[in-house]
N, C-alpha and C positions, 0 to 999 in steps of 0.2 A: 097197194098202198105201202105195205111193209117193205116191198122191194125198193120202192122209191125212197123210203126213209134210209134204208141201208145204202142206197147209192149216194144219198146226200151226206151221210156220215162218212162214207169212204172218201167222198170228195174232200171233206174237211180234214181227214187224216192225211191225204196226199198233200193238201195245201200246207198243213203243219210240217210235214216232212220236207217240203220244198223250202219252207221258211228256215228250217233247221240247217239245210244245206247251204242256203244263201248266207246265213250267219257264219257257218264254218268257212265259207270262201272269204268272207269279209275278214274273219280272224286271220286267215292265212296271208291276206294282203296287207295286214297291219292296221286296218280301219277300226277293228274292235279289239279291246284289251282282254284277249283270252290267252290262256297258256299256250305256248307254241314252242315246239322242239327246236326249230331253227333259231328263234330269238334267244332261247336259253343257251344254245351253243355260242351265239354271238356275244352274249353278255358274259359268258364264262371266261373270255379272254381278259376281262378287266377285273376279275375277282381274285382274291388271295386264297391259296390252298390252306385249308384248316384240317389238321389231322383229326379233329373231332367232327368234321362236316359229314363224312360218310357214315360215321358211327351213329349219327342221328338221322340217317337217310329215311328210315321207316316213318318216323314221326313227321318229318318234312313232307314225305310223299303222301301220307294220309291227308295232311292239311292241303296239299296241292290237289289231291283227288277231290276232296270236298269242295274246294274252290272251283275246280273245273266242272264238276257236276252241277253246282249252283249256277254256273254261267251257261252251261249247255242246256240243261233242263230247267229253265227259269219258270217262274209262276205262270206267266202268260202262255208260254209254249205248252206247258203241261195242261193248262185248262183247255187249250185248243185241241189237244189230242184226246185227253181223257173224258172231257165233258160229252163229246158226241158219242163216245163208245157207251157211256152210261145210259144213253137214251135207247140203245138197241134192246130189243126184246129177244135176248138170246135164250136159247133153251137151257134149262137147268140140267146139269150132268151130275149124276151120282157116281162117285168113284168107289171101287172096292179097295181093300187095304193094299193089295199089290199095286194097284194103279196109283194110289196116294204115295206109296213108297217111291215108285218110279218118277212121279211128278216132283216130289221133293228133291230126289237125286238130280233130276234135270235142272231144277231151279238152282241147286247148289253149284252144279257145273257151269251153268250159264252165268251165275253171279261171279264165280271165280274168273271166268273169261272176261267179263266186263271190267272187273276190278283190275285185272292184268293190263287190259288195254288202257285204262285210265292212268295206271302207274307209268305206262310207257310214254304217254303224251304229257305227263306232269313235268314241271321244271325242277331239275335237281337242285339240292341245297348249295349255296354259295360258300366256298372256303373263306375263312377269316384271316389266314396267314399270320396269326399271332405267334406261331412257332411251328416247327416241323417235328414230326415223329418218324422213327424208322419205318412205320407202316405207311407213311405218306407216299403217294404215287409220284412218278416222274412228271406226270401232267400237272399235278398240284404244285410240285416244286418249280416247274417251268413257269406256271402261271404266277406264282408268288415272286419268282425272279424277275419276271417282266414288270410286275407292279412296282418292285423296288427300283428297277432300272428306269422307269418312267420319271423318277424324281431327278434324273440327270446328276446324281451325286456319285462321285468317283468310287467311294467305298462300296456302294450298292451295285454299281456297274461291275466292279471287280467280283463281287459275289455271284452276279448273274453269269459273267464270263466263265468263272471257275466251275459253274454247274454244268455247262454244256460243252466246254472245250474238248473234253475227252470222249464225247459221244461219237460213235461210228455210224456209217451208213446203214448198219443193221438195226439201229435203234428206231423204234416206231415214230419217234418225234424228231428224227434227224433233219428232215427238210425244213420243218418249222424252226428247229434250233439254229440251223445255218442262216436262215433269214434273220432271226433275232440276233445272232452273233455278229453278223455284218452290221446290223443297225446299232448294236451296242459298241462295236469297234469304232464306228463313225462318231458316236457320242463321246467316246474316250478321246478320239482325235480332236474333236472340237474343244473338249475340256482342256486338253494339253495346250492347244493354241491359245486359249484364254489365259492359262497360266504363263505361257511364254510372253504374251503381251503385257502381263503384269510383272515381268521381270523374274519369274520363278522358273528359270530355264531347267534347273536340275529337277525340280518337281514335275515339270512338263515332260521331260524325258522318262521319268519314272512312271508317269501316267500312261505314256504310249507303250511302255514295256509290259503293261498288263495284257495287251492284245496278244493272244496265243498264236502259234504257227498254224492252227487249224482255222484261223479267221480268213475269210475271203480277201481281206485287204491287208494281210500280214506283210507281203513283200513291199507294198507301198509304205506301210508303217515303218519298216526297217530303213528305207531310204530317208524318211523324215527324221528318224532317230539319229542316223549318221550325220545328216546335215545339222541338226540341232546340237549334236555333240561337238562338232567343229566350232559352232558358234559359242558353245559353252567354254571351250578352251580359249578361243579368241577373247571372250568376255573376261575370263579370269586374268589373262595377260594384260589386257587393257586396264582392268580394275587395279592390278598391282602397280602399273606405271602411274595411273591416276592417283592412287592413294599415296604413293611415294612423293608425288609432286605436292599433294595436300599437306603431308607431314612436314616437308621442308619449306613450305610456303612459296614454291616455285610456280607462280601464277601463270607465267608465259608458257611453260611446259604444259600446264593443265589446260590452257586455252587451245594449244595445238592438238592435244589428245581429244578434246571436246569437238573440235572442228572435224577431225578425222572420223570420229564416230558419226557425226551428222551426215557425212558424205557416204557412209556405208549403206548398202542396199538392205532393204527389209524394214518392216515396221518396228521390229524389235529394237534395231539400232537407231534408226532416225526418230523413232517415237519414244518408247518407254526409256530405253537406255540413255538417250541424249537428254531427255527431260530430267531423269534421275541424277545424272552427273552434273547437269547445270544447277539443279537445286543444291546438290552437295557442294559445288564450287561456291555458290552464293553464301551458303551457310558458313563455309570455312573462312571465306574472306571477311565476312561480318564478325566471325568469332575472333579472328586474329586482330581485327581493328579494335574490338572491345577489349581484348587483352592488352593491346598497346595503350589504349585509353586508361586502363586500370594502372599500368605502370607509370604513365605520365601523371596520374593523380598523386603519386608519391613526391612529386617535385613541385616545390613552391620557390621559384627563383628569387622572390623578393624577401625571403626569410633569411635570418642569420644562420639558421640550421642548415639551409641549402648551401650557403657559401662554405660553411665548415665541411659539409659532406662533399662538396665539389673539390676542396683541397685534398680530402682523404681519397677521393676518387682518382685524382691526378697522381697521387703517390702510389695508389694501388695499380694504376695502369702501368706506371714505370716499373714497379716490382714485378708485375705479371709479364711484362716484356722481357725482363731478364730471366725469369724462371719458366716462362712458357705456360703459365697457368691462366685460367679463366678469371676475369675480373668480376668481383661481387660488389654490386652497388650498395653503399651504406644506406641503411634505412633511417627515416626520420625518428626523432626522439619524442615527437608529439603523436598522440593516438588518432587525431582527427583525419589526417591524410591516409593513414593505414586503413581505417574503417571505410573511408570512401572508396579506396582502391579495391577492398574486398567485396563491397557491394557491386561495383562495376564488373569485377571478375565473375561474380555469381550470375550475371546476366548472359554469360556465354552459353551457346547451345550445347547441351550434353552430348549430342551426337557428333560434335566436331572434335578434331585432334587437338585444337587449342584448349579444349575444356580441361583435359588432364593437366596440362601445364598450368592453367588457371587455378585448378584445385591444389596443385603443388605449391603455387605461390601463396594461395590463401592459407594453406597450412603453415607455410614459413612465416607469413605476416602475423598469423594468429600467435605463433610461438614468440614472435617479437613483442606482441602486446603483453603476453604473459611475462616476458622478461622485464618490460617497463613496469609492470605491476609489482614484480618481485623487488625491483630496485626501490620502489616506494615503500614496500613492506619492510625492507631493511632499514629505511629511514623512519619507520613507525608512523608513516602517513597512511593509515589503514583505510580511511574513507576514500581517498583518491585512488588507492590501489584497487579497491572494490569497483569503483566507477570505470576504470580502464579494463580490468579483466572481464567485466560483464559484457564488454563489446565483442568478445570472441563468439563467433557464430556457432550454432548447434551442430552443423553438419561437418565440422572438422574433427580430426582425430584427437586433438589436444583439448577438446571442449570439456571432457570429464575432468582433466587436470585443472583447467581454468575454474570449473565449479568448485573443486576442492580448495583452490586459493581463495575463492569467494567465502567459503565456509570458514577458513582459517582467519582471514582478515576480519570477518564479522565477529568471530569469537574474540579476537583481540579488542574490538570496539566494545563489546559487552564486558570483557574482563577489566577494561580500563575504567569502568564506572566504580570499581572498588566496593561493591556491596554484594551481599551473599546471593540474592536472586539472579543478578546479572552474571555472577560467577558460575552459578548452576547452569544458566543458559549457554555460557561459553563452553563449558565442559560437554554439554549435550551436543553442541554444534560440531566440535572436532571429532566426536565419536562417530559422526556420520561419514567421515572420510574412510574409504575402504582400505584394506591391506594392500591392494594392488596399486594404490596411488603412489606416485613418486615422492610425495610429501608426507607419506604415512609416518615415517620415523620422526620428522619434525613435529607433526601433529600430536603424536604420542608423548613427546617430550613436553610440549606445551600443556597437554592434558595433565601430565604428572605434576608439573609446576603449579597449575591452577588448582589441582586437588589439594596440594599442600597449602596453597594460599587460602583455599576455602576452609580447610581445617583451622588454620591460624586465625582467619576472620571469625570463625565460630567461637574460638577461644576468646578473641577480643570482644566479641559481642556478649559472651557470657560474663566476662570480666566487667564490662560496662553495666550490665544488668545488676551485678552484685554491688558495684560501686554506687549505683543510683540511690541506695538507701542512706548514703551520706553519714555512715557510722564508722568510727575508727576500725572496728573489727571487720566490717564488710569491705572497707577500703583496703585494709591489709590483705584480706583474702583475694580481692581483685588484683592487687599487685602481684601476689604469688602466682595467680593464674596467668597473668600477662607475662611473667618471667619465663614461662614454658615456651613462649614463641621465640625462635632464634632472632637475636638482635640484628644480624646481617641481612635478614629477609626484608622484603618490601613492607610487609605488615609489621615486622619487628621495628623498623624505623618509625612507623606511625605510632606504634604502641609505646615507644619510649616517652613521647610527649604526654601520652595518656598517664603513664606511670608517674611522671614528674608532677602532673596535675593532682593525681590522687595523693601523692606524698605531701604536697603542699596543703591539700585539704585536711589530711590527718594532723599536720603540724598546726594548722589554723585552729582546728578543734582543740588540740592540746593547749595551745597558747591562750585561747579564749578562757579555758578552765583556769589556768594559772593566773591570768589577769583578774578574773572574777574573784579568786581567793585573795589576791593582794589587795584589791579594793575593799573586800570585806574587812580585812585587818585595819586598813586606814580608817574605814568608816567607824570603827570602835573608838577612835580618838586620835588627835594629832600629836600623840606623845612620841618622844624620841625612840622608844622601844618599838612601838607599832610601826613608825615610819621606817626604821632600819629593817624590821622583819619583812615589810612589804617590798622594800628595795631588794633585799636578799632573795626573795621569792621570784620577783619578776625581772631582776636585773640581768639575768643570764640571756634573756631574749634580746637579740640584737635588732638593729633597725631594718636590716635587709630580710628579716624573717617575716612570715605571715603575722599580721597585726603588730609588726615591729614598730612602726612609726607611732601608733597610738600608745603602745606600752612604754616605749622609750620616752615619749613626752611625759607620761604620768610618772615614770621613774625619775626623770629630771626634776619634775615639780616636787616629788617627795625628797629628793636629795637636797634641793634648795631649802626646803623646810628644815631638814636635818642640820644643814650648815648654819642656817640662821639661828637655830636653837643652840648649836655648839659655839658659834662665834659672837653671839650677842653679848655675853658677859665680858669677853676680851675687849670689844669695842667700848663698852660702857666703862670699863676700867681705864682705858686709855683717855677717854674724855675726862674722867674724874681727875686723872693725873695732870692733864693739861690745864684743867681749871685750877689746880693747886699750884700752877706756875712752873711745873716741870715739863716743859714742852718736849725736851729731848727724850725724857722717859716715856711720855705719851706716844711719841713717834715710835719708839722701840717696841712698846706694847702693841700698837696698832699694826705694825709690820709683821706681827705673828700670824695675822690672818693671811693665808696663802692665796696666791692668784687663782682665780677660777671659783673661789668660794662665793657664796651668795652675798656676804657683807664686805667683800674685798673692795669693791668700788667705794662704798661708804667710808671704809677705813682709810683708803688712799686719799679720798677727798679731805678728810680731817687731817691726814698727814701733810698734804700740800698746804693747807691753811696754817698749820702749826709751823711748818718750815718757813713760810712767808713771814710769820711773826718773828721767828728767830733771825731771819735775814734782815728784817727791818731793824731789829735791835742792834745787830752787828753793824749795819750801815750807819745808824745814827751815831754809834760809837766812833766809827771811822770819820764821819763828818766833823764830830766834835774834836777829834784829834787834829784834823786838818785846820780847823778854825784856830785852835790853840797854836799850832805851828805858824799860821799866818800872822798871828799876833806877835809872835817872836820875830817876825820880819822875814821869815823864810817862805816867800810867796811861791816860788817854783816848787818847793817840796810840798807845800800845802795843796797846790794844784794837782800834782801827781797823785797824792794820796786821795783827794776827793774824786779823781777820775776813775778810781777803782770801783766805785759804786756802780753796779750794773743797771741796765735799762729797766729790768723787772722790779727793781727795788721801789718801794712806796715813796722813798725820799730822793729818787733819781732826779726829779726836776729841781729840787732844792739844791742838790749837789751841783748840777749843771749851772745853776744860777751863780753860785759862789765861784765856780771855776771861771765863768765868763768875766765876772767882775775882777777877779784876781788877775786875769790875763791882761786886762786893760791897764792895770797898775804897772805892768812890766814895760809898757811903751814909754819912750823918753818924754813925750808930751805929758803923759799922765803923771810921770814922776815929778815933772816941774810944777804941775798944778798942785 
């Protein structure tokens, strides 16, 4: 029975061992994921060499060993082998100390052997290729070089080639390195052809020159380099001719060169080169067309300015013909066509030859705009000057100067407002103009002038503030302050009117005081003394002075009262004399009142009346004499005497009646009757 059990257990152990062998075979064939030496070697070709990889080999190996043991001696297999053995009734053996010692020693030796075996079949650690150390092996370097070369990047291919190019046939990895060197050389050749097809023929040749003489395809590479070098020389010659045609605008020559390139053999010529030159030709033609369009924008044939410029152009052509100089087309005097031309010129492709000429013209036209703005500045038309100079584009060299003109014109606009805050802004604006500016000196001059003007305006403002108190003392102080401003300056011309106003205000205040005192005297009574004192006080103020009309009217009234008081006794005396019958004496007394006196008219009225009375008396005497003569028979003498009585005489009509009757008596018929 015991024998049969042992046989059964033995059978189970054999079965477990066969199962282990079958799993080992499956692992070797790749059907089971177990550590395998051959797979590790295969995978090693794709790993990067890490200088720290082998330094950590022990830890990695132990991990691999544990993994391998867990896979080989798995739980099921272990139970298949160990469980049956535990069922055996094996005899108990008692070991003496020496036997135990030898048993432990045998176990240690056996364990060491098993561990060594497991380390041999474990997968080595994979290099990381994050960097190389002097202790790195050539295998690790080669592995990392291969990883880098697999990227197909030329710099990494160069590194890979430089690693193995000097290895001799004595090197352990020589055969492998030659295989890889050939592969890398072919990769470099393909990269060079790609660069060639992209038009980078110089770069393509440089790429092929990386291939060393030790490469298996070195001779073939040298032939390719020689062929490409010839193509590079031909390409340079063709490019020079083509570029010369582009610069001169010789499109026929450019087309001829382009057609010859198209007929040349090779994808480089008929493909990339032809396409590139065609695109270049299209860009250049379009650029020159746009440049001509920009030039044409300067011409408005319907404008008077164009006709004027056409005449100037004709004269310039004649002058140039005599002197052999190039004709310069006169530019318009209006900014709009210039701005339009600059915008069109800015559309020119920067890669074209016409672009540089376009930029030169844009700079020239921009300077012309600045010139137009300067002309307006000289005319003190600052707002229009700003509007024109602001049209100068930012990408021209004169833009900074144009902006300085903007600042200067704007400063003039602010300074023209003639008040302190605007003047401060004007000074601050011109201070922004740098020393490198062409108008720096002009700006500094204006700044100095405006500083002086600001100081003068400050004095004027202070004087105005003082004068606002409307007192003679403050007005006098304001006048003294204002006199500190030079009379010839702009502020000085303004301040003169202010000073005149303040002087008039002082005089008004003084005259008002005098007039008030004079009225106070008169108000005491209309006596001759009071009236004369008032006239003496206010009589010095003329009509053209402040309050002059009012004061002179009052003085005239007072003078009239004075004259009335003085002349009234004279007139009364004359009237009394006339009433006494002495008309001539009355007239003499009344004539003592001088013309312009208040009673002069009254006196003259009396005098005229008295003279009429005297005339009437004299005329009556004359008429009486004429009548007496008539009675004596002297009619003609009587008529002549009566005719002397004037028309203004009160008895004129009576005298004319007598004369008429007497003349009738002189006719023969009247005499007979």
